[in-house]
N, C-alpha and C positions, 0 to 999 in steps of 0.2 A: 600730643596736645598742641604743639607749635603749628603742626599741619592743619590742625581743626580751626586754629585762630585764624590762620592764612586764608582757609576756606571761607570763613565767616565774613573776613574783610573783603575778599574777591566778590562773595554774593552782593554784600551791601554796596559795594562800589557799582556793580553792574545795576543795582536797583536804582542807584542815584543817577547813573548815566541815562538809564531809561525814562526815569521820571523827574528827575531834578533839573533838567535843562529846560527852564521854562523863565519867562520873563519874571522881573522880580515882584511885580504886582501879583503874579499868579503863584507865587512861591508858597503860599500858605494855603492853597485851595485844596479840597478834598476831590478826589478822583475816584470815580466807581471802578471796580475791578472785579474779577472772580478770582477766589482762591482756590486751588485744587490740592487736596492734602494725598501726598504719595506715601501710603501707610508703611510699606516695606523699606521704603528708602529714608524715610524721616525727613523729607523736604515738603515744602510746599510751593507750587508754582503758581506765580500771579500772571494771568492772561487778561486780555481785553475782554470787556463782559458781553460784547456783541460784536456785529461787523465781521472782520476777519479772525477775531479771537486769537489775535497775535501774541505770542509770549512775550512778556515784559521783563520777568526776573524770576529767580527761584531764591527762597529762603531756607536756611537750615533750622529745622525745627528741634534739634537735638544737640545744640552747642554744649551741653553739660552731659553728653552721653557717657564719657569716661568716668565721671563722678558717680553717675546713676549706677553703672554697671559694677563699679567697686562695691557700692552699698548693697547691691543685690547680691553679689558673690560672697560677701561676708554674713549673709543671713540665710540660713538653711532654708527657712520657711518661704522667704521671698523668693528665693533661688527656684524652689519647686515650682511655685505658681508662675515664675517667669517662663521656666520651661515648658510648663503646661500650656500657656498661652502660644508660645512658638510651636509647639507640636500639635495644638488644637486648632482653635480659631484662627491662629496665623499661618496654618497650612506649611508649616516648616520655616516660617519666617518670623522676626519679631515685629510687633505691631507698634510702631513709632509715632504715628500721628493718624489719629481717627477724624475728630471733627474739629472744626476752626472758624473763628469769626473775629473780625477787626474791632477795636475798641472805638468809641464814637469820635474820638479826636483823630483817629486814623494813624496813631503813631505806633501802634502795637497789633500783634496778632496773638489770639488766645487759643490754645489747642489742647485737646485731651490726648493723652498719651498711654494707650492701654498696656504696653508692656511695662511701663515705668509707673503704672497706677497713679497718675498725677495729671493735673492740669497746669499748663505754665503760660506766661505772658512773655512774647518775644518782642524786644524792642527792634522796630524796623531800621531804624537809623544805625544801632551799633551791633544788631545780631545777638545780643546778650539777654539772658533772663531777668526779666523785671520782677517777677515773683513766681513761686511755685506753691501749689497746694496739693499734698498728698491726699489722695481720696480714702475713705474707709475700705477696708478690704484690700484687694489685689488686683484690681483692673479697673480702669475707666473707660467710658464709652461714648455713646452719643450725647450731643449736647443741644441746647437751644438758648438763644439770647432773646431777652425781653423786647417787647416793641419799643421801649425808650432807649434800648441799648445799653443799659446801666447793669444789668444783672445777668448772669450766665447759669444754666442750669446743666448739671452733669451727672450722669448715671454712674454710679458705683456698682458694678455689675455682680461683684461677688459678696456684697453686703446687703443687698436689696435695698439701696438708699439712694437718694437724690439730693445732692449738694446744691445749693444756690450761692453763688458768690457774687461779690461786688467785682465788676469786670476790670475795673482800674487798679484795685488794690489787691484782689485775690482774697479779701476777707470773706469768711462765711457768713452770709445773712441769715441762713436758715437750713434745714433740711427735713425730709420726710422719708418714711418707710414706703415701700412699693411691694408689688408681687416678686416671684422669683426671676432674677436676671432682669432688671430695669433696662430698657432699650431707648426707644425713641422719646423725646420730650417735644411738646408743642404749647405755646401759650396762645390763649384764646381771649376773647372779649377785651380786646385792647390791653392785655397784660394782667387781667383781673384773675384769670385762673391758669393753672399749669396742669397739663395732662401728661401722664406717663403711662407707656404701655411696657408690661413685662413679658418676655418671650420664653421663659423658662429654661429648662437644660437643653441646650442644642448640640453638645459636644460629645454625646453618647451615640452608639450604634442601635439604640432601641427607638427605631424609627417606623416601625410597622404601625398600623392604626390602632390595632388593639393594644399596644404599648404606650399610647398616648398618655395614660395615667401617670408614667415614669417622669413626664416633663416638668412637674411641679405646679405651682400655683401661678397662673397667668391671669392677669387682669389689667384693665384701665384704671389707674388712680388719678383722680381729679382733686387738686387741692387749691385753696385760696393762695395766691401768688405773693400776697403780703404777710399772712400769718402762717402759711404752711400747714394750715389745719385741713384735714380731709373734708371735702365737700360730698364726694360720692364715689363708689366703686362700682365699675361696669364689668361683669363677667360675660364675655362674649359665648361661653359654652350653652347656657339656656337659650340665649337669643338665636344662635346658630341651629339649635335643635328645633325651635318653634318655627324656623324659616324653612326647615326641611333639609337642612345640611349636617346631619349628624356626622358625616364622613369628613368634614374639614376640621382642621386644627383651630384651637381659639388662642393661638399664639399670635398676637398682632404685631405685624412688622411696620414697616413706613406707611404713614398715613397722610392725608391731604383734606383739608376743610374747604367747602365751598366759601367764597368771599364773605357771605352773609352767616357762615358757621352753622347753617341749618342742617347740613349733611357732611358726614364723615366717610370718606372713602379709605379702605385699608386692604393690605396684603396680609395673608397669614401664611405659616409655614407650610411647606410642601405643595401650595396651591399654584397652578399656573393661571392667575386672574385676580380679581379683587371684588370686594364687596361694598355696598352702600348701606350706611346706618343713618336712620332719621334720629337727629339728636333730641328733639322735643318729644318725639313719640317713643324713644328709647326701643327702636327695634330695627332689625335689619330688613331693608325693603327690596333690595335687588342684588343680583350677583353677576358677575361676567367671567365666564371661562374663555381664556385666550388659547390660541393654537399650541400645540406641542410641537417641539422641533423632534423630528423622527430619528435624529442621531443623538438626542438626549438619553442617557441611560434611565431605565425605570426603577433602578436600584437606588432607594431613597438615601442609603447610607453614603453614597457618592455625591450628594448635593451638600453644597458648601453651608455649613452651619443650620441646616435644614431648611434653607431657602431655595425655592424654586424661582419665584420672582422676588425681587428686591430692589426698590426704587420707584417712587411715585411723586409726582409732582402735577400741578393744576395751572392753566393758563390764567393770567390775570383777569379775565374776563369770566371765569368759571365755566367755561363751555367745552373745554377739552382737558383730557388727562394724559399725562405721559407715563407709560409704563416701562420699566426695565425688566426684561425677561432674562434674569440673570443665568439660569442653567439652560435655557433654551437659546441663548446667544442672539437675542434681538431686542429691539426696542420699538414701541409703536405708540402712535397717538390714538386715543380713544373718545369718541364723541359722547360727551356726558348725558345728553338726551336720550339718544338712541342705544348708546353702550357699544355701538359698531366700532370695531378697530380699523385703523388705516393700514397703509403698507407696512410689512414687517422689515425694519431696517436692520440688517446684519450687523451685529456688534459682538465683540469677545468679552464674554462674562460681565456685562454691564451691571454695575453695582450701586448706582445711585441716580436720580434724576432732579434736576433743579431748573429754574427758570432764567433766561438770560436777562441782561440788564434792561434791555429795551422790551421785554415781554413777548417777543415774537417767536421765541425759539425754546425748546427743551435742551438741556445740555445733560449728557450722560456721561459717566465716567466708564471706560472700557478696561476693566482691571487686568485682563489677560492680554491686552496689546498695548498698555501703557499709552493710551490717548483719550482725549474727552471728544465727544462728537456732538453737534449741534443738530436738531431736528426741527423743521417748520412746524409750528402748531397748525398752521392753516392748511398745509398740503399734506403732512405727514411724510415729507421727502427729507432725505439727508441734505444739510447744508453744507458742512465742513467737519473735518477732523483735524486735530492738531495733536502733536506728541507732547506728553509730559513725563513725569518720572516713574519709578517703580510701583506698581499696583496703586494706581489712583482710586480713591473711594468718595470721600464726602467732597462736595464742590458747594460753595457758599459765595453768594455776593458779598463784597466787602468795599471798604473804603481806605485808600490811603492819602496821606497829606504829603504833597510834592515837596515842600520845604523841609519836612522832616528827614526825606529821604536822601537828601544831599549828602548825608554821611559826615 
């Protein structure tokens, strides 16, 4: 425990040194950064949001690890799920930080921790836990922050529930039920609606197309973000069938809306490509199959959590898509008008894609090589790679308050 406290002190001191040495007049300003969640390590790297993507500091996201482990080891049911996560979706590792966002005041970072089945707020000045929210069930997953930054939605994947929390206090504002294994959350219409996609059971070896029925109830659930009442449910199965793609899974993975939210682009399990969905017309309008890596095994049971491609973002202008080809070990920029892909940028199991602070680049996490890589939206060329911690996954734009980080 003493070693962990010392580690927290060192990390916060480094953060203060990196961001706190500013003139007094600027001591309370918010600074834009990129947070990278290192899932297996339980840390978050803070890097510059554009330019050289220089590493600024590292934050310990599990300062209460000993306490959480003791709690788990004393509960046989919790321990069974904890070990199940380690040996299943964790690929032999604990999942200690999945998704993460900063609070509006820039004083804390809020993260979901799958193996601990919770969401926590970590004070960036002290490294301590501000609040902790245990989710229903036994695993927390993807999150989304509302456009005003005041609430955060988290998927509780084993209870088919999304909890919506006050980001400052951790108090639950509401919740709603989803399909099996809720995954991605997305706010639309300025925060009026909240979309959740459920991916079904991804941890079995029943991956042959004819076994798809074993994966469970997968759908998009759209709710009113104020009342948490269901607005509509979208089952992609009949829509895929009508489009002529009965061969594709209806398990919706990462998504990206156009700036006007008229089109939704999404990835599905086992597919090396993406689909386009017309929101008003309620139909799939186009698909794009991307190249296969000849070195990728065709044994679908070897693909991590049923993903072939997992990671999708869109340029601020809405003209380019960035695709992480997870099992094919590349990322590429796709022109949205023509759906033509650009150069295939070699990457080691890229797991996520987001947009840089200046909007010029797509930033992907390379989970197998412990680095993040920036790719130019305009040219499709690799710009820069920087090392981060063990198994980076989610990358999110955040803001930190320089005065707070003085420690």
